[in-house]
One Martini backbone bead per residue (centre of mass of N, CA, C, O) as a GRO file, in nm:
protein
   72
    1UNK     BB    1   9.956   7.199   9.518
    2UNK     BB    2   9.853   7.221   9.838
    3UNK     BB    3   9.564   7.247   9.999
    4UNK     BB    4   9.490   7.496  10.247
    5UNK     BB    5   9.228   7.510  10.417
    6UNK     BB    6   9.023   7.733  10.289
    7UNK     BB    7   8.893   7.734   9.961
    8UNK     BB    8   8.755   8.045  10.018
    9UNK     BB    9   8.995   8.208  10.055
   10UNK     BB   10   9.108   8.534  10.096
   11UNK     BB   11   9.354   8.728   9.916
   12UNK     BB   12   9.597   8.941   9.878
   13UNK     BB   13   9.828   9.064   9.668
   14UNK     BB   14  10.075   9.018   9.851
   15UNK     BB   15  10.024   8.709   9.879
   16UNK     BB   16  10.042   8.637   9.585
   17UNK     BB   17  10.334   8.729   9.550
   18UNK     BB   18  10.450   8.530   9.756
   19UNK     BB   19  10.359   8.263   9.622
   20UNK     BB   20  10.518   8.335   9.345
   21UNK     BB   21  10.769   8.542   9.369
   22UNK     BB   22  10.671   8.850   9.317
   23UNK     BB   23  10.586   9.145   9.206
   24UNK     BB   24  10.342   9.370   9.145
   25UNK     BB   25  10.431   9.439   8.860
   26UNK     BB   26  10.444   9.149   8.756
   27UNK     BB   27  10.152   9.081   8.816
   28UNK     BB   28  10.032   9.288   8.627
   29UNK     BB   29  10.156   9.168   8.369
   30UNK     BB   30  10.026   8.893   8.389
   31UNK     BB   31   9.727   8.991   8.391
   32UNK     BB   32   9.746   9.118   8.101
   33UNK     BB   33   9.854   8.842   7.940
   34UNK     BB   34   9.702   8.621   8.131
   35UNK     BB   35   9.385   8.476   8.099
   36UNK     BB   36   9.424   8.245   8.336
   37UNK     BB   37   9.420   8.438   8.548
   38UNK     BB   38   9.276   8.523   8.817
   39UNK     BB   39   9.001   8.693   8.918
   40UNK     BB   40   8.932   8.952   9.098
   41UNK     BB   41   8.788   9.077   9.402
   42UNK     BB   42   8.599   9.356   9.470
   43UNK     BB   43   8.555   9.573   9.770
   44UNK     BB   44   8.394   9.775   9.583
   45UNK     BB   45   8.376  10.088   9.386
   46UNK     BB   46   8.626  10.206   9.449
   47UNK     BB   47   8.954  10.250   9.365
   48UNK     BB   48   9.050  10.172   9.681
   49UNK     BB   49   8.946   9.905   9.684
   50UNK     BB   50   8.985   9.605   9.774
   51UNK     BB   51   9.171   9.315   9.664
   52UNK     BB   52   9.079   8.975   9.583
   53UNK     BB   53   9.168   8.630   9.608
   54UNK     BB   54   9.145   8.305   9.545
   55UNK     BB   55   9.350   8.076   9.664
   56UNK     BB   56   9.269   7.827   9.493
   57UNK     BB   57   9.312   7.966   9.213
   58UNK     BB   58   9.609   8.034   9.245
   59UNK     BB   59   9.711   7.746   9.303
   60UNK     BB   60   9.606   7.627   9.036
   61UNK     BB   61   9.772   7.807   8.848
   62UNK     BB   62  10.047   7.719   8.951
   63UNK     BB   63  10.013   7.416   8.890
   64UNK     BB   64   9.970   7.447   8.585
   65UNK     BB   65  10.248   7.571   8.530
   66UNK     BB   66  10.414   7.335   8.642
   67UNK     BB   67  10.295   7.115   8.454
   68UNK     BB   68  10.380   7.249   8.182
   69UNK     BB   69  10.685   7.228   8.238
   70UNK     BB   70  10.700   6.915   8.263
   71UNK     BB   71  10.587   6.861   7.963
   72UNK     BB   72  10.826   7.020   7.801
   0.00000   0.00000   0.00000
């Protein structure tokens, strides 16, 4: 997966779901089971504080999954 734009760009959960092509519920399940999934950065201490992911980390995770499928 080709890195585009700023490698330090932060993206919201909705954009992560779009990149992977899954629902928020499925993303939650992946995050619970897959310890290699990128850890989100929370913007604040409250429960409702927005959560962001580094786009480059998500893209790297996707590429790793694609590469492991090719090797299998």
